[in-house]
C-alpha positions as CSV (number, residue, x, y, z in Angstrom):
1,M,1.5,44.6,29.6
2,M,-1.7,44.7,27.6
3,N,-0.9,41.4,26.1
4,N,-0.5,39.8,29.5
5,K,-4.0,41.1,30.5
6,L,-5.4,39.7,27.3
7,Q,-3.8,36.4,28.0
8,S,-5.1,36.3,31.6
9,N,-8.6,37.6,30.9
10,P,-10.3,35.5,28.1
11,S,-13.4,37.7,28.3
12,M,-11.5,40.6,26.8
13,I,-11.1,38.6,23.6
14,N,-14.3,37.4,22.0
15,N,-14.6,34.0,20.3
16,P,-14.9,35.4,16.7
17,K,-11.6,37.1,17.2
18,Q,-10.0,34.0,18.6
19,T,-11.4,32.0,15.6
20,K,-9.9,34.6,13.2
21,L,-6.5,34.3,15.0
22,I,-6.6,30.5,14.8
23,W,-7.3,30.9,11.1
24,I,-4.4,33.3,10.6
25,I,-1.9,31.2,12.5
26,F,-3.2,28.1,10.7
27,C,-2.7,29.7,7.2
28,K,0.8,30.9,8.2
29,E,1.9,27.4,9.3
30,V,0.4,25.9,6.1
31,I,2.0,28.4,3.7
32,D,5.3,28.1,5.5
33,N,5.3,24.4,5.2
34,F,4.2,24.3,1.6
35,R,7.4,26.1,1.0
36,D,9.4,23.5,2.9
37,K,10.9,20.9,0.6
38,R,11.0,18.3,3.3
39,T,7.2,18.4,3.8
40,L,6.6,18.2,0.0
41,L,9.1,15.3,-0.3
42,T,7.3,13.5,2.5
43,I,4.0,13.7,0.8
44,L,5.6,12.7,-2.5
45,A,7.3,9.8,-0.9
46,S,4.1,8.7,0.8
47,T,2.2,8.9,-2.5
48,I,4.7,7.2,-4.8
49,F,7.4,5.3,-3.0
50,G,5.3,3.8,-0.2
51,P,2.8,2.0,-2.6
52,L,5.7,1.4,-5.1
53,L,7.6,-0.5,-2.3
54,L,4.5,-2.6,-1.6
55,F,3.9,-3.3,-5.3
56,S,7.5,-4.2,-5.9
57,F,7.4,-6.7,-3.0
58,L,4.2,-8.3,-4.4
59,W,5.7,-8.5,-7.9
60,F,8.9,-10.0,-6.5
61,A,7.0,-12.5,-4.4
62,E,4.8,-13.7,-7.3
63,K,7.8,-13.8,-9.7
64,T,9.9,-15.8,-7.2
65,I,7.1,-18.4,-6.6
66,K,6.3,-18.7,-10.3
67,D,10.0,-19.1,-11.3
68,E,10.6,-21.7,-8.6
69,T,7.5,-23.6,-9.6
70,D,8.4,-23.5,-13.3
71,S,11.9,-24.6,-12.4
72,V,10.6,-27.6,-10.5
73,R,8.4,-28.6,-13.5
74,A,10.9,-27.9,-16.2
75,E,14.1,-29.6,-14.8
76,P,14.3,-33.0,-13.1
77,I,14.6,-32.7,-9.3
78,Q,17.8,-34.3,-8.1
79,L,17.0,-37.0,-5.5
80,A,19.6,-39.0,-3.6
81,V,18.3,-42.5,-2.6
82,V,19.8,-45.0,-0.2
83,G,18.9,-48.5,-1.2
84,A,17.4,-47.7,-4.6
85,E,17.9,-51.3,-5.7
86,H,15.3,-52.5,-3.2
87,A,12.4,-50.6,-4.9
88,P,13.0,-50.5,-8.7
89,N,9.3,-49.9,-9.5
90,L,9.2,-47.0,-7.1
91,M,12.3,-45.5,-8.7
92,T,10.8,-45.9,-12.1
93,W,7.7,-44.1,-10.9
94,L,9.7,-41.2,-9.4
95,V,11.6,-40.8,-12.7
96,Q,8.3,-40.6,-14.5
97,N,7.4,-37.8,-12.1
98,N,10.3,-35.6,-13.0
99,F,12.9,-36.9,-10.4
100,A,16.5,-37.8,-11.3
101,I,17.7,-40.6,-9.1
102,K,21.3,-40.7,-7.9
103,E,23.3,-42.5,-5.2
104,A,23.3,-40.9,-1.8
105,P,26.5,-40.0,0.0
106,K,27.6,-42.2,2.9
107,D,26.8,-39.7,5.6
108,Y,23.5,-38.8,4.1
109,E,22.0,-37.1,7.1
110,Q,24.9,-34.8,7.5
111,A,24.7,-34.0,3.8
112,V,21.2,-32.7,4.3
113,R,22.2,-30.7,7.4
114,D,25.1,-29.1,5.4
115,G,22.7,-28.3,2.5
116,D,24.6,-30.5,0.1
117,E,21.4,-32.4,-0.6
118,R,17.9,-31.1,-0.5
119,M,16.3,-34.4,0.6
120,I,17.2,-38.1,0.7
121,V,15.0,-41.2,0.4
122,K,16.1,-44.3,2.4
123,I,14.7,-47.7,1.3
124,T,15.3,-50.2,4.1
125,D,16.6,-53.8,3.5
126,D,13.3,-55.4,4.5
127,Y,11.3,-53.2,2.0
128,P,11.2,-55.9,-0.8
129,K,10.0,-58.7,1.5
130,R,7.3,-56.6,3.2
131,F,6.2,-55.1,-0.1
132,A,5.9,-58.6,-1.7
133,T,3.9,-60.0,1.1
134,G,1.4,-57.1,1.1
135,E,2.6,-55.6,4.3
136,T,3.3,-51.9,4.9
137,A,6.7,-51.1,3.5
138,P,8.4,-48.2,5.3
139,I,10.2,-45.4,3.5
140,L,12.3,-42.8,5.3
141,L,12.3,-39.2,4.0
142,I,15.2,-37.2,5.3
143,H,14.9,-33.4,4.9
144,D,15.5,-30.1,6.7
145,S,12.1,-28.5,7.8
146,S,13.7,-25.1,7.8
147,I,14.2,-25.0,4.1
148,A,12.1,-22.8,1.9
149,G,11.6,-21.8,-1.7
150,L,12.6,-24.3,-4.4
151,E,13.7,-26.9,-1.9
152,K,10.4,-26.8,-0.1
153,I,8.5,-27.2,-3.4
154,G,10.7,-30.2,-4.3
155,Y,10.0,-31.9,-1.0
156,Q,6.3,-31.4,-1.3
157,T,6.4,-32.8,-4.8
158,L,8.3,-35.8,-3.6
159,Q,5.7,-36.5,-0.9
160,R,2.8,-36.3,-3.3
161,A,4.6,-38.6,-5.8
162,I,5.2,-41.3,-3.1
163,Y,1.7,-41.0,-1.7
164,T,0.2,-41.4,-5.1
165,Y,2.3,-44.4,-5.8
166,G,1.3,-46.0,-2.5
167,N,-2.4,-45.4,-3.3
168,R,-2.1,-47.0,-6.7
169,I,-0.4,-50.1,-5.2
170,S,-3.2,-50.4,-2.6
171,S,-5.8,-50.2,-5.3
172,L,-4.1,-52.8,-7.5
173,R,-3.9,-55.2,-4.5
174,L,-7.6,-54.8,-3.8
175,Q,-8.5,-55.4,-7.4
176,A,-6.3,-58.5,-7.5
177,R,-8.5,-59.8,-4.7
178,G,-11.7,-58.9,-6.4
179,V,-12.4,-56.0,-4.2
180,S,-13.3,-52.5,-5.4
181,P,-10.8,-49.9,-4.3
182,K,-13.8,-47.7,-3.4
183,V,-14.3,-49.9,-0.3
184,I,-11.4,-48.3,1.5
185,Q,-12.5,-44.8,0.3
186,S,-15.3,-44.3,2.8
187,I,-15.2,-40.5,2.5
188,R,-14.4,-38.2,-0.4
189,I,-13.9,-34.6,0.4
190,N,-15.1,-32.0,-2.1
191,V,-13.9,-28.5,-1.3
192,S,-15.9,-25.4,-2.2
193,D,-14.1,-22.1,-1.3
194,V,-16.7,-19.3,-0.9
195,A,-14.3,-16.7,0.3
196,P,-14.2,-13.6,-1.9
197,A,-11.1,-12.9,-3.9
198,E,-9.9,-10.3,-1.4
199,L,-9.6,-12.9,1.4
200,H,-7.2,-15.0,-0.7
201,N,-4.6,-12.3,-0.2
202,A,-4.7,-12.1,3.6
203,Q,-1.0,-11.5,4.0
204,V,-1.2,-8.5,1.7
205,L,-4.2,-7.1,3.5
206,T,-2.3,-7.2,6.8
207,M,0.5,-5.1,5.3
208,L,-1.8,-2.3,4.1
209,P,-2.8,-1.0,7.6
210,Y,0.9,-0.9,8.6
211,L,1.7,1.1,5.5
212,I,-1.2,3.5,5.9
213,I,-0.7,4.2,9.6
214,T,3.0,4.7,9.2
215,F,2.5,7.3,6.5
216,I,-0.2,9.1,8.5
217,M,2.5,9.7,11.1
218,L,5.2,10.6,8.6
219,G,2.9,13.0,6.8
220,G,2.5,15.3,9.8
221,M,5.9,14.7,11.5
222,Y,7.9,17.5,9.9
223,L,5.2,20.1,10.4
224,A,4.8,19.1,14.0
225,I,8.5,19.6,14.5
226,D,8.6,22.9,12.5
227,T,5.7,24.5,14.4
228,T,7.2,23.6,17.8
229,A,10.9,22.9,18.2
230,G,11.7,24.6,14.9
231,E,10.1,27.9,15.9
232,R,11.6,27.7,19.3
233,E,15.1,27.2,17.8
234,N,14.8,30.1,15.3
235,G,13.2,32.5,17.8
236,S,9.8,32.9,16.0
237,L,7.9,31.2,18.8
238,E,8.4,34.1,21.2
239,T,7.1,36.5,18.6
240,L,4.0,34.3,18.1
241,L,3.3,34.0,21.9
242,I,3.2,37.8,22.4
243,Q,0.4,38.2,19.9
244,P,-3.2,38.7,21.2
245,A,-4.1,35.1,20.9
246,K,-4.7,32.6,23.7
247,R,-2.2,29.8,24.1
248,S,-5.0,27.3,23.4
249,S,-5.7,29.1,20.1
250,I,-2.1,28.8,19.1
251,V,-1.9,25.1,20.0
252,I,-5.2,24.4,18.1
253,A,-3.9,26.3,15.0
254,K,-0.6,24.4,15.0
255,L,-2.5,21.1,15.5
256,L,-4.9,21.8,12.6
257,A,-2.1,22.6,10.3
258,T,-0.3,19.4,11.2
259,M,-3.5,17.4,10.8
260,L,-4.1,18.9,7.3
261,F,-0.8,17.6,6.0
262,S,-1.2,14.3,7.7
263,S,-4.7,14.0,6.1
264,L,-3.4,15.0,2.7
265,T,-0.8,12.3,3.0
266,L,-3.5,9.7,4.0
267,M,-5.7,10.7,1.0
268,F,-2.8,10.6,-1.5
269,V,-1.7,7.2,-0.2
270,L,-5.2,5.8,-0.4
271,V,-5.7,7.1,-4.0
272,S,-2.3,5.8,-5.1
273,L,-3.0,2.4,-3.6
274,S,-6.4,2.3,-5.3
275,L,-4.9,3.1,-8.7
276,G,-2.0,0.7,-8.2
277,L,-4.1,-2.2,-7.1
278,K,-6.5,-1.6,-9.9
279,Y,-3.8,-1.7,-12.6
280,L,-1.5,-4.1,-10.7
281,P,0.1,-6.4,-13.3
282,I,0.2,-9.3,-10.7
283,E,-2.1,-12.2,-11.4
284,S,-2.2,-13.8,-8.0
285,F,-3.3,-10.7,-6.1
286,D,-6.9,-9.4,-6.6
287,I,-7.8,-6.7,-4.1
288,S,-10.5,-4.2,-4.9
289,F,-10.1,-0.6,-3.5
290,S,-13.1,1.2,-4.8
291,L,-14.1,4.9,-4.1
292,S,-16.6,3.9,-1.4
293,K,-13.9,1.9,0.4
294,I,-11.4,4.8,0.1
295,I,-14.0,7.1,1.7
296,I,-14.7,4.7,4.6
297,V,-11.1,4.1,5.3
298,F,-10.3,7.9,5.1
299,I,-13.2,8.9,7.5
300,T,-12.5,6.2,10.0
301,S,-8.8,6.9,10.0
302,L,-9.3,10.7,10.7
303,P,-9.5,10.1,14.5
304,F,-6.1,8.4,14.4
305,V,-4.8,11.4,12.3
306,F,-6.0,13.6,15.2
307,L,-4.3,11.3,17.8
308,G,-1.1,10.9,15.9
309,C,-0.7,14.7,15.2
310,S,-1.6,15.7,18.8
311,L,0.9,13.2,20.1
312,M,3.7,14.5,17.9
313,V,2.9,18.1,18.7
314,F,2.9,17.3,22.4
315,L,6.2,15.5,22.3
316,A,7.9,18.0,20.0
317,S,6.9,20.8,22.4
318,F,9.2,19.3,25.0
319,T,12.3,19.3,22.8
320,K,14.6,22.3,22.5
321,S,16.0,21.8,19.0
322,Y,15.0,20.5,15.6
323,K,17.4,17.6,15.7
324,E,16.2,16.5,19.1
325,A,12.6,16.6,18.0
326,Q,13.4,14.7,14.8
327,S,15.1,11.9,16.7
328,Y,12.2,11.5,19.1
329,L,9.4,11.7,16.5
330,S,11.2,9.4,14.0
331,L,10.9,6.7,16.6
332,M,7.4,7.7,17.6
333,A,6.2,7.5,14.0
334,I,6.9,3.7,14.1
335,V,5.5,3.0,17.6
336,P,1.7,3.4,16.7
337,S,2.2,0.8,13.9
338,M,3.5,-1.9,16.3
339,P,0.1,-3.2,17.4
340,L,-0.6,-3.9,13.8
341,I,2.0,-6.7,13.9
342,L,-0.7,-8.7,15.8
343,L,-2.8,-8.7,12.6
344,S,-0.2,-10.9,10.9
345,F,0.0,-13.5,13.7
346,L,-3.4,-13.6,15.4
347,S,-5.9,-12.4,12.7
348,P,-8.3,-11.0,15.4
349,E,-11.9,-10.1,14.6
350,P,-13.3,-6.7,15.5
351,S,-14.8,-6.8,19.0
352,L,-15.2,-4.7,22.1
353,S,-11.9,-6.1,23.4
354,N,-9.8,-4.7,20.7
355,M,-11.7,-1.8,19.0
356,W,-10.8,0.6,21.7
357,V,-7.1,0.2,21.0
358,P,-5.8,3.0,18.6
359,S,-4.1,2.0,15.4
360,L,-5.1,-1.7,16.0
361,S,-8.8,-0.8,15.6
362,Q,-8.1,1.3,12.5
363,G,-6.1,-1.6,11.1
364,L,-9.0,-3.9,11.6
365,I,-11.4,-1.5,10.0
366,I,-9.1,-1.2,7.0
367,I,-8.8,-4.9,6.6
368,E,-12.5,-5.6,7.0
369,T,-13.4,-2.8,4.6
370,L,-11.1,-4.1,1.9
371,K,-12.5,-7.6,2.5
372,G,-16.0,-6.2,1.8
373,E,-17.1,-7.4,5.3
374,H,-19.7,-5.5,7.4
375,I,-18.5,-4.0,10.6
376,N,-20.9,-3.1,13.5
377,I,-21.3,0.6,13.5
378,A,-21.0,0.6,17.3
379,L,-17.5,-0.9,17.0
380,I,-16.5,1.8,14.5
381,L,-17.8,4.5,16.8
382,L,-15.8,2.9,19.7
383,S,-12.6,3.1,17.6
384,M,-13.2,6.7,16.6
385,L,-14.2,7.8,20.1
386,S,-11.3,6.1,21.9
387,S,-8.7,7.6,19.6
388,S,-10.4,11.1,19.7
389,M,-10.5,11.1,23.5
390,L,-6.9,10.1,23.8
391,A,-6.0,12.8,21.3
392,M,-7.9,15.4,23.3
393,L,-5.9,14.4,26.4
394,F,-2.7,15.2,24.5
395,V,-4.2,18.5,23.3
396,F,-5.1,19.4,26.9
397,M,-1.5,18.6,28.1
398,T,0.0,20.6,25.2
399,I,-2.1,23.6,26.0
400,K,-1.0,23.4,29.7
401,L,2.6,23.2,28.5
402,Y,2.2,26.3,26.4
403,A,0.6,28.1,29.3
404,R,4.0,28.0,31.1
405,E,6.6,30.6,30.3
406,R,9.3,28.0,30.2
407,I,7.9,26.8,26.8
408,L,10.3,29.4,25.4
409,G,13.2,27.2,26.6
C-alpha cells in the first residue's frame, strides 16, 4: 500500500533518492549481464569477428584481382577469330600482345552465350579492300557484357590492343603522306588525381558505416531483452516494480545499462578497425583511422546508440518471452542499417535534406570523417539532435508502457 502511494506521489520521493535508485538498478543490470556469456560473446564477436570479416573480404578481393591480372599477363589469352586470314598483320599484332589466335566455332554467337568462348573477333570479307584503300575497316567484337573477373579483364585487354593497332596504322598513313600524326591529336589529356588516398577506397568506406551501425544494435540487443522480456519471463520484473522507485527511474536505469554495453561494443569495434586498418597487409587499401577520427565517430554515434537502445527496450517491453523478443529484435537490429545501402548507390553529400535521417546521417559523418573532409558543425548537430529527439520519444512511450499494470503480462 505504501509502495502504491510512493508511486502515485512523486513528491514523497526526493530526486537524490531516485538518482540513487537508478544507480542501484543500473549496477544490478550491468553486473548481471557481465555474467551473461551471450553478452560477452556479442562484444567479443563485434570486436574480433566483425572487423575480421571485413578484412577477409578486402584480402580476398585484392588477391582475386591480383591473381586474375597476373594470369592474364602470364598466359596467352585464347581468342577465337572469324576470318583471321583477312587481317594477317592484325593477327600478328594480337599474338605479340599475348593473344593465342584460334579458329572460331560455326555458331560463334551461341558459343559466347553458352560461355564456351569468352569473346570472338569477326573480320568481315571487305576488310582487306577497305583497309588497303585507306578506308575505315570494321571489326566486330562479340562478347557477353555480364561477364566479370578474368573474362572482363581479357575483353578490356583486347579492346586496348585493337585500339592501339588502329592508332598506329593511322599514324603510319599520315606519315606516308608527309603529315605529322600530331595533326589529328588536337587535344592531349593529362590527368592529375588530387583525391587523398582514403577516397580511392570509396567502396570500402561505404561498408564501414554498415558494420558499425549493425554492431551498435547487436551490442545492446541481449541486454535490452534480458532487462525486459527476460525479467518478465523469470518473474523478477514484478519484484523490481514493487520497489520504492518510480517507473520512469526503472526505465532510465535499464536504458542506461543497455546503452553502456552498446557504447562499449562501438568503442571496441572502432579500436579494432583502427588497429586492423593500420596493420592491414593489403596494398591497394589505404585508410587512416587515427585517434582523433575514432573520437569524432564515437561521439557523433552516441545519439544513435541512444536511439537504437531506446527502440530495442521499447519493442522488447511489448513481448512476453525471451524468444519472442529475440525474434523481433534480431530483425530490428538490421533495419536501421538499411538506409546505409543508399551510400553505395547514390554517394550523397551531407546536407539538410539527409542529415536529419538517423543512421544515414551517422553513416555520412563516418565516411566524411574517414575521408578527412570537413563537415559543417550545424549538420552534425542536426544529426545528433534528430536521433536524440526520436530516442526520447521511444523513452517516453516506454515509461508510459511501464506505468500500466499489464506490463507484468
